[in-house]
C-alpha positions in Angstrom: -40.4 22.1 159.0 -42.4 25.3 158.3 -39.2 27.4 159.0 -37.3 25.4 156.4 -40.0 25.8 153.8 -40.3 29.5 154.6 -36.5 29.9 154.3 -36.4 28.0 151.0 -39.2 30.2 149.7 -37.4 33.4 150.7 -34.2 32.2 149.1 -36.0 31.3 145.8 -37.7 34.7 145.8 -34.4 36.5 146.3 -32.8 34.4 143.6 -35.7 35.3 141.3 -35.2 39.0 141.9 -31.5 38.6 141.3 -32.2 37.0 137.9 -34.8 39.6 136.9 -32.4 42.4 137.8 -29.4 41.1 135.8 -28.2 43.9 133.6 -27.2 42.9 130.1 -23.5 43.1 129.5 -22.2 45.2 126.6 -19.2 44.4 124.4 -16.7 45.9 126.9 -17.9 43.6 129.7 -19.2 46.5 131.8 -22.8 46.9 132.9 -24.9 49.2 130.8 -26.0 52.2 132.8 -28.1 55.2 132.1 -26.6 58.7 132.4 -28.7 61.7 132.7 -27.9 65.0 130.9 -29.9 68.1 130.2 -31.4 66.8 127.0 -32.0 63.2 127.8 -30.2 60.1 128.8 -27.6 57.9 127.3 -26.9 54.2 127.4 -23.3 54.0 128.5 -20.9 51.5 129.9 -18.9 52.5 133.0 -15.8 51.0 131.2 -16.5 53.1 128.1 -13.6 54.5 126.2 -13.0 58.2 126.0 -14.0 59.7 122.7 -12.1 61.9 120.3 -10.8 65.3 121.3 -11.7 68.8 120.1 -9.3 69.8 117.3 -8.6 66.3 116.1 -9.2 65.5 112.5 -12.3 63.3 112.1 -11.2 59.8 111.1 -12.5 58.7 107.7 -14.6 55.6 107.6 -16.9 53.7 105.2 -20.5 52.8 105.9 -23.3 51.6 103.7 -26.8 52.8 102.8 -29.8 50.4 103.2 -29.3 49.6 99.5 -25.7 48.6 100.0 -24.0 51.6 98.5 -20.7 52.6 100.3 -20.4 56.1 101.6 -17.3 57.6 103.2 -17.1 60.5 105.7 -14.7 62.1 103.3 -17.5 62.3 100.7 -18.8 65.2 102.8 -15.5 67.1 102.9 -16.0 70.8 103.3 -19.4 70.5 105.0 -20.7 70.9 108.5 -21.5 67.5 109.9 -23.5 66.0 112.8 -22.1 62.5 113.1 -24.5 60.6 115.2 -24.1 57.0 116.4 -27.3 55.2 117.4 -29.2 51.9 117.8 -32.9 51.0 117.5 -32.9 49.3 121.0 -31.6 52.4 122.7 -34.5 54.4 124.3 -32.6 57.8 124.2 -31.9 57.2 120.5 -35.6 56.7 119.9 -36.3 60.0 121.7 -33.7 61.8 119.6 -34.6 60.6 116.2 -37.9 62.6 115.7 -36.0 65.7 116.9 -33.3 65.0 114.3 -36.0 64.6 111.6 -37.5 68.0 112.6 -34.0 69.6 112.5 -33.2 68.0 109.1 -36.4 69.3 107.6 -35.5 72.8 108.5 -31.7 72.9 108.3 -30.7 69.9 106.2 -29.1 72.1 103.5 -26.9 73.8 106.1 -25.7 70.8 108.1 -25.1 67.2 106.9 -26.6 64.6 109.2 -24.8 61.3 109.1 -26.8 59.0 111.4 -24.8 55.8 111.7 -26.6 52.8 113.1 -24.2 50.5 114.9 -25.7 47.5 113.2 -23.6 44.9 114.9 -25.6 45.6 118.1 -28.9 45.0 116.4 -30.8 41.7 116.1 -31.0 42.3 112.3 -30.8 44.9 109.6 -34.5 44.3 109.0 -35.2 45.8 112.5 -33.3 48.9 111.5 -35.0 49.3 108.1 -38.4 48.6 109.6 -37.9 51.2 112.4 -36.7 53.9 110.0 -39.5 53.2 107.5 -42.3 53.0 110.1 -41.2 56.3 111.7 -40.9 58.0 108.3 -37.3 59.3 108.8 -35.9 60.9 105.7 -32.5 62.2 106.9 -29.4 60.2 105.9 -29.1 56.9 107.8 -26.2 54.5 107.3 -25.2 51.1 108.5 -22.0 50.4 110.4 -22.2 46.6 109.9 -18.7 45.8 111.2 -18.6 48.4 113.9 -15.6 50.0 112.3 -16.8 53.6 112.5 -18.0 53.2 116.0 -14.6 51.7 117.1 -12.7 54.5 115.3 -14.7 57.1 117.2 -14.4 55.2 120.5 -18.1 55.5 121.1 -18.7 55.7 124.8 -22.5 55.2 124.7 -25.6 55.6 122.7 -26.5 58.0 121.2 -23.2 59.8 120.7 -22.8 62.8 118.4 -19.7 64.4 117.1 -19.8 67.9 115.5 -17.4 68.2 112.6 -16.5 71.5 111.0 -15.8 72.4 107.3 -12.1 71.9 108.1 -12.8 68.2 108.9 -11.9 68.7 112.6 -14.0 67.8 115.7 -15.2 71.2 116.9 -17.0 70.2 120.1 -16.8 67.5 122.7 -18.8 64.4 121.8 -22.3 64.8 123.0 -23.5 61.7 124.8 -27.3 61.5 125.1 -30.4 62.5 123.2 -30.2 65.9 121.6 -33.3 68.0 121.1 -34.2 70.3 118.3 -33.0 73.5 120.2 -29.7 71.9 121.1 -29.1 70.9 117.5 -29.9 74.5 116.3 -27.4 75.8 118.9 -24.7 73.4 117.7 -25.4 74.2 114.0 -24.7 77.9 114.8 -21.4 77.0 116.5 -20.0 75.0 113.6 -17.5 76.7 111.3 
């Protein structure tokens, strides 16, 4: 009798650990995993699509400001652009955002930051606006409510940044993971 009770307890404990360790599935059906890189980590699915290639023209898309104004990537034609895809629930994104603010304060006139929140992954737009307001971020942040921009850029994980030159072409491999200030400076200097 004691062996049966002990066996049942062991099974319940193992079942409990299995439930606790369930990894939330992303939209692609793969498990979210964390990938290390020199500047941080990224939340990425093992089934993630491959991003755009160097030399491709950056696809145009439309996103909105918090006030609902539509903005197109083509509005920034002829400028150097850091196109960053992020989400509030993503820990590496939260590490990167203050670094991006620091970079923007120093180099915002040389490089356009287009921080695109993949809003369809958020609980609500209010979570995004609250986070941005509470942290005091002043660089341009846009909402990709329907995930159209993220899908066009085949975002493999969060955060992902594309570096677009004045010619409108992708100039560097997509960077997956949290960028720091020094890395952003380096990439700014590489853009044409």
